[in-house]
N, C-alpha and C positions, 0 to 999 in steps of 0.2 A: 461399362462404367467409366466415366470420364476421369482421366488422371488428374492428380493434384497439380497445381501450378508449379512449373519447374523453376528452381532457384537459379538465377544467373550467377556466373562467376565474376570475380573482380576483373574489370577491363573488358568484359564481353560486351560487344556492341549490340544494340537493339533499337528498332524504330520506335517512334512515339506510339504507333498503333499497338505494337507488341507490349510496350510498357502499360498502356491502358488496359489491354486484355489481361495481362498478369494481375493488375490491380483489381479488375472486376472479379477474376477468379478467386483472389485472396479475400475479397469482401464477402463472396458467397460462402467461402469456408468459415469465415468469422460468424456470419449469420447462422449457418448450419450448426456451428458449435454452440451458439447462444440458444438456439431452439432446443438442442439436446440437453444443454444445461438447465434450461427452464423446465423441461419435462422431468428431469431427474430431481430438481429441487421441489417441484410440485408433488412428486411421489413421496417425498419425505417431509412435506411441509408441516404436518402435524407434530412430528418430532422436532422440527425446527422451532415451531411455536413453543413447544414444551421447554426446549433449551433456553429460549429467550425469556420465558416466564420464570425460570428457576431463580434468578436474583431477587424476585419480588418477595417482600415480607409476607408472612401469613395473614396479617390483618388487612392486607390490600386485596388479595384474591386475584382472579383472572381479570385482564382488561375487558372493558365493556365496549359495545358498539352502539351508536346512536342513530345510524341511518340504515335504510333498507339494503343498500348496496355496499355498505362499509365492510362487512366481513369478506365479500368477494374481492373488492378492490384492495383491501389490506393484504390479503393472501397473494394476489397477483403482483403487487408491488414488491412484496417480500421475495417472491419467487424470481422476479426479474433481477433484484439485487443479488440474490444467491447465484443465479446463472452467470452474472458478470464475474463474480468472485471465482466461481468454479472454472470458467473458461479463460481467465486471465493468462495462463501460460500459453494457450493456443493463440490468443489475440496478440500477445507480445511476440510470439514466434513468427506469426504471419507478418507483423510489422517489421521485425528484424530481417526476415527473408527478403522483403521488398527492398529495403535500403542496404542490405549487406553488400551488393556489388560495388557500392561506393567506398567500401572500407577495404584497405589492404589486408591480405590474408594473414600477415604477421600480427595484425592487431585483433583479429577475429577471436582468438582464444581468450585474450584479456577481456574483451567485451562480453564473451560468454560467461566468464567468471563473475563479472559484474552483474549480469542478468540473474544468475543463480543466487548470488549474494542478495540481490534486491528481492527476489522471491522469498528467500528465507527470512529477511527482515520484515516483509509484509505479513507473512504467516506469524512470525514472532510477535509483531505488534498487535495483531488481531487476537492472538491467544492471551497476551497480557491484558488487552482491553476486556476480554470476556471474563477472565478469572480474577482480575485485580481491580481495574478501573471501573468497570460497569457495576459490579456488586457494591463497591464503596459508594458510588454516586447514587444508585437506586436506594440503598439502605439509608443514606443520610437524608436525601430529599423526601422520601416517603415517610420518614419518621420525624420530620421537622414539625413541631407543634401538632402532633397527630391527635392529641386530645381536643384540639380546637377545631378540627376539620373532619368532615366525612370524606376520607381520601378514596377516590375512585379514579382509575386511569382509563383514558380513552384508548382504544386499541391502536388506531392509526398514529396517535401522538407517541404512545409508548414504544411501538416498534420502530417508528421513525427515529426516536431518540436512541434506542439501542443500536440500530444499524449505523447511525451517524457516529456514535462513540467508537464502534468497532472499526469502521472504515477510516475514521480520523486517526485512530491509534496506528492502524496499518500504514497509513500514508506518512505520518510524522516519523515513524520508525525508519523511513527511507532517508532520513537526514544524512547518514554516513555516505550514501551514494551521491547525494547532492554536493556535499563538501568535497568528496574525492573528485567529482567532475570539475568543480571550480579549480582545484589544485592542478589537475591534469591539463586543463585548458590554459593555465597560467594566469587566471583571473585573481586567484589568491595564492599566496605562498605559505609553506608550513611555518616559516619564520613569523609571518603576520599572524597566523592562527595562534601560535604559542605566545607571542608577545601581547596579543589582545584577547587573552582568555576571558578577562572580566567582562568585556563588551560582548563576547560570544555567549557567555553564561547568561547575561542579562537578556540578550535577544532570544535565547532558548526559553527562558522563563516567560517572556512575553508570548512566545508561541504556545507554551503550556497553558497560559491564562486564556488564550483564544480558543482552546479546545472545548468540546462539549463537556458540561459538568460545571455548574455555576458556583458550587460551594467550595470554600477554601481547602477542605480536607481532600476532596477529589483532585483539585488542582495540584496540590503538593504531590500526590501519588503519581500524577501524570508528568510532572516536571522532573522528578528524580531520575527516572530511566532516560529521559532526554538528555540530562546532564551527563550521564554515563556514556550514552551514545556519542555525544559531542566530543567528550574527552577521548573516547576510543577512535573517533574519526581523525582527530589530530595525530595520534600516534600511528594510525594506519597510513596516513598520508606521509608521515616521516619515514616509515619503513619502505614505502614505494619509492620515495625520492632517493633514499640511500641505495636501493636495489638498482634503480636506473642510473645512478651515478657511477656504479662499479664498472659496467661495460664501457661507459664513456671514458673513464679513467684508463681502462685497459687499452682502448683504441688510441688514446693520446700517447701512451707509452710506446705502443708498437709503431705508431706513426713517426715518433721521434727517432 
């Protein structure tokens, strides 16, 4: 059995051919993980369909299909999305392992904390989307003037909508990571974030409006946690700045 690609250490020299070989091996690891994730998702795809159908009101029933191949293609697409979500930790780990030699060892632990924090935010966003945002959106939209319409949902449209809501909520919950990255790189300062709160809240509201869910009720539900995350990002950036300032202050005193 061939060994997994070896991770290079910081400052370790390697030829272009060795880098390309490492990249090839890591791509094979990612593809293998996606295949395993696809098989695992397909094994539970009936349960997955049941979970996604749960927010549907009783008067709507199960989604319908209108094409011969639509059931098969819908399940395949759903399994592909599920495999990507399941294997994200492996994909990110392979990506990080490839670029890690360019990062000094003293910064690796901080980046590892950020990766773990980002994974938790992603899971938290998808959980919030499934239990809060998705039921609210489906209930409102499928009950809108229901007495005037024969409401039937096409399978590929409904599952496309649900997966889009879940993935969108997972991605936008990464906002603290994005803001922390901007402050760490010096593009934004915590002083600017605190003094321009209103602008930030307006930008976050615009982001919430752009999320899936066209009704105002669902939009408000999606915006509120984003405001909380934005405010938390500001104070987390302030805490990190203060922590970094203490060693610099101590070094200044010892140097004098």
